[in-house]
C-alpha positions as CSV (number, residue, x, y, z in Angstrom):
1,M,15.4,24.3,-22.0
2,P,14.5,23.9,-18.4
3,Q,12.0,24.5,-16.5
4,F,11.2,27.5,-14.1
5,V,9.3,27.7,-10.2
6,R,9.1,31.0,-9.8
7,P,6.6,32.9,-6.5
8,I,2.4,33.1,-7.5
9,A,1.7,33.8,-4.8
10,D,1.7,35.2,-1.2
11,V,1.2,32.7,1.4
12,D,2.7,34.7,4.6
13,A,4.5,38.1,4.2
14,G,5.6,38.9,7.2
15,S,6.6,42.1,7.6
16,W,7.6,42.6,4.3
17,A,6.8,45.3,2.3
18,T,4.9,46.1,-0.1
19,A,1.6,43.5,-1.1
20,P,1.1,42.0,-3.8
21,L,5.1,40.6,-3.0
22,W,5.1,38.0,-5.1
23,S,4.6,40.4,-8.8
24,K,7.7,42.2,-7.7
25,I,10.2,39.0,-7.7
26,D,8.9,36.3,-10.1
27,E,10.5,38.2,-13.3
28,D,13.7,35.9,-15.3
29,I,16.3,36.3,-13.2
30,G,18.6,36.1,-16.2
31,G,17.4,39.4,-17.6
32,G,18.8,41.0,-14.6
33,G,15.6,42.1,-12.7
34,D,13.7,44.6,-13.4
35,D,14.4,46.5,-10.8
36,V,11.2,46.3,-8.7
37,T,12.1,45.6,-5.3
38,I,10.8,43.8,-2.3
39,A,12.2,44.7,1.8
40,S,11.7,42.8,4.9
41,D,11.4,44.9,7.9
42,A,14.6,46.9,9.2
43,V,16.7,44.6,11.2
44,G,19.4,45.6,13.9
45,N,23.1,43.6,15.0
46,N,21.9,39.5,15.6
47,V,18.5,40.0,15.0
48,N,16.4,37.9,12.2
49,T,13.7,39.6,9.6
50,S,10.1,38.4,9.7
51,D,9.7,35.4,7.5
52,L,8.1,36.3,2.8
53,D,6.8,32.8,2.4
54,L,5.5,32.4,-1.1
55,E,3.9,30.1,-2.7
56,G,6.4,29.0,-5.9
57,T,4.1,27.6,-9.7
58,N,1.4,25.3,-8.7
59,S,0.9,23.4,-12.3
60,G,2.7,22.3,-15.4
61,I,6.1,21.6,-13.6
62,T,7.2,17.8,-15.4
63,D,9.1,15.5,-12.6
64,P,12.9,16.0,-14.7
65,A,13.3,11.9,-12.9
66,V,17.0,13.0,-12.8
67,S,19.3,14.5,-9.7
68,T,21.5,17.0,-10.9
69,G,20.5,20.7,-12.1
70,H,18.6,22.0,-9.2
71,I,19.1,25.5,-8.7
72,L,17.9,28.0,-6.0
73,R,19.1,31.9,-7.8
74,V,18.3,34.9,-5.7
75,L,19.2,38.6,-6.3
76,W,19.5,40.8,-3.4
77,A,21.2,43.5,-1.5
78,S,20.9,45.3,1.8
79,D,19.4,48.3,1.7
80,Q,22.5,50.1,4.3
81,S,26.3,49.9,4.3
82,R,25.9,47.5,6.9
83,D,25.5,43.6,6.7
84,I,22.6,41.5,6.8
85,T,22.4,37.5,6.1
86,G,20.3,36.5,3.4
87,H,19.0,33.7,3.8
88,F,16.5,31.9,0.7
89,E,14.6,28.3,1.1
90,L,13.7,25.5,-0.7
91,W,10.1,24.1,1.0
92,Q,8.6,21.5,-0.2
93,G,4.8,22.1,0.5
94,V,4.2,25.2,3.6
95,P,7.1,26.5,5.4
96,D,7.3,25.5,8.7
97,T,4.9,22.8,8.1
98,G,5.9,21.5,5.0
99,S,9.3,19.7,4.5
100,L,12.5,22.5,3.7
101,I,14.3,20.9,0.7
102,A,17.3,23.2,1.0
103,E,18.7,26.7,1.3
104,A,20.9,29.4,-0.6
105,T,22.5,32.3,2.1
106,V,24.9,35.0,1.6
107,E,26.6,37.6,3.2
108,L,25.0,41.0,1.7
109,V,27.4,44.1,2.4
110,N,25.9,47.0,1.1
111,T,23.5,48.1,-1.4
112,T,25.5,46.6,-4.5
113,E,22.9,43.8,-6.0
114,V,24.7,40.6,-5.8
115,E,23.3,37.6,-7.8
116,T,22.9,34.0,-5.8
117,A,23.4,31.1,-6.8
118,Y,22.8,27.7,-4.5
119,T,22.9,24.2,-6.4
120,L,20.8,21.5,-4.7
121,T,22.6,18.5,-4.1
122,G,21.4,15.0,-5.3
123,T,20.0,14.0,-1.5
124,E,18.0,17.6,-2.1
125,A,17.2,16.8,-5.2
126,D,15.4,13.7,-4.5
127,A,14.0,14.4,-1.6
128,I,11.3,16.5,-4.2
129,T,8.5,14.5,-4.8
130,D,5.7,16.5,-6.7
131,Y,7.3,19.4,-8.2
132,N,3.6,21.4,-8.3
133,D,3.7,22.0,-4.3
134,L,7.0,24.2,-3.7
135,H,7.1,27.2,-1.8
136,F,9.9,29.3,-0.8
137,A,10.6,31.5,2.2
138,L,12.7,34.7,2.3
139,W,14.4,36.4,5.9
140,G,17.5,38.0,6.7
141,R,19.5,38.4,9.9
142,G,22.0,41.4,11.0
143,T,25.5,41.1,11.1
144,G,28.4,43.5,11.8
145,G,26.9,45.7,14.3
146,G,25.5,49.3,13.6
147,P,22.3,50.5,13.1
148,A,19.4,48.9,11.3
149,R,18.8,47.7,7.8
150,T,16.4,45.7,6.0
151,L,17.4,42.9,3.3
152,V,15.9,43.8,-0.1
153,V,14.9,41.5,-2.4
154,D,14.3,42.1,-6.2
155,A,13.7,38.2,-8.1
156,A,14.1,34.9,-7.1
157,E,13.3,31.1,-8.2
158,L,14.1,27.7,-9.0
159,E,15.9,26.0,-11.7
160,I,15.0,22.9,-13.0
161,P,15.9,20.5,-15.5
162,N,13.5,20.0,-17.7
163,A,12.1,16.2,-18.7
164,T,13.4,14.3,-21.9
165,A,11.4,10.8,-22.8
166,D,10.3,8.5,-25.3
167,E,6.7,7.9,-26.4
168,T,6.0,5.8,-23.2
169,G,7.3,8.4,-20.9
170,R,10.2,6.4,-20.1
171,Q,13.7,7.9,-20.2
172,L,15.8,5.4,-22.8
173,T,19.3,6.1,-23.1
174,I,21.3,3.0,-24.0
175,N,25.2,3.0,-23.2
176,A,27.4,0.9,-25.3
177,T,30.4,1.8,-27.6
178,L,30.6,1.8,-31.0
179,A,33.6,0.5,-32.7
180,A,33.9,0.4,-36.6
181,T,31.2,2.0,-37.8
182,D,28.9,5.1,-36.2
183,L,25.5,2.9,-35.4
184,A,24.4,6.1,-33.7
185,A,24.7,7.8,-35.9
186,L,22.1,5.4,-37.7
187,F,19.3,4.1,-35.0
188,E,19.2,7.3,-33.0
189,T,16.1,9.4,-32.7
190,P,14.7,12.3,-30.6
191,G,14.1,10.5,-27.5
192,F,16.8,7.4,-28.2
193,T,20.8,7.7,-27.6
194,I,23.3,4.9,-28.0
195,N,26.9,5.7,-26.7
196,A,29.8,3.5,-26.6
197,T,30.7,0.3,-27.9
198,L,28.5,-2.1,-28.9
199,A,30.4,-5.4,-28.5
200,A,29.2,-8.7,-31.2
201,T,27.0,-10.3,-28.6
202,D,26.5,-6.4,-27.5
203,L,24.8,-6.5,-31.1
204,A,22.8,-10.1,-30.5
205,A,20.5,-8.7,-28.2
206,L,19.6,-6.2,-29.6
207,F,19.1,-7.0,-32.9
208,E,17.8,-10.8,-32.5
209,T,14.5,-11.8,-33.3
210,S,13.1,-15.4,-33.7
211,A,13.8,-14.5,-37.0
212,M,16.9,-13.2,-37.2
213,T,20.0,-14.5,-35.9
214,I,23.3,-12.4,-35.8
215,N,26.5,-14.8,-35.2
216,A,28.0,-13.9,-32.0
217,T,31.5,-14.2,-33.3
218,L,31.9,-10.9,-36.1
219,V,35.0,-11.4,-36.7
220,G,37.4,-12.2,-40.1
221,T,34.1,-12.9,-42.3
222,D,31.1,-13.0,-40.2
223,S,28.6,-16.2,-41.0
224,F,24.8,-15.0,-40.7
225,T,22.1,-16.6,-42.0
226,H,20.2,-16.1,-45.1
227,T,17.1,-15.1,-43.2
228,S,19.6,-12.7,-41.2
229,I,20.9,-11.3,-43.5
230,L,18.5,-9.9,-45.6
231,L,16.6,-8.7,-41.8
232,F,19.2,-6.6,-40.9
233,F,20.3,-4.5,-44.3
234,A,16.8,-4.4,-44.1
235,I,17.7,-2.6,-40.4
236,M,20.4,-0.6,-41.8
237,I,18.3,0.8,-44.7
238,G,15.6,1.6,-42.8
């Protein structure tokens, strides 16, 4: 299951209404929001709203040790049939004093709620150094002319992959090819993955010990020492 960073506190509410703001937009976006929304101050054409700065989940998030699968999501709309560009920013540390990691933007043209998803690049994901010190910033900019309009937000979150690790806390994957018999079915366990072909020398490297020798050329009638045969079948059986 993925992990999620969602708002847990207001840092700077700007001119948004109505505090507390974070608790109105911290639900699961997968559930389509809850129709409880927050709204920015009203702005006209080419004018920015004030910033809403929010603290994200600050404990229990584990570094996934991968650069993929980091997704910013937000449910939002304009309060009028007038355009406003929505900006949803991810920050390491407090917005404007920390480091901007990534930003999702979209042109909102009416009151129909839109879900916007932005997948972080590998470089952006790698820029995160502390998954328990992430913050959000929300703001809008009036576009397209006409009277004032506000940015309305229903929910906001960051999805992060779950960490998969072995008992030492390190990710463990062996990439190789399995020809003939499927050794993966025999040896794979949670946190230990074998993929692809194991050539003769690969098998030797994986299974040889000081008490065991596998002939590096496994062709035709393969030769093993008596000790090797016994140990190999012991491994195969369990």
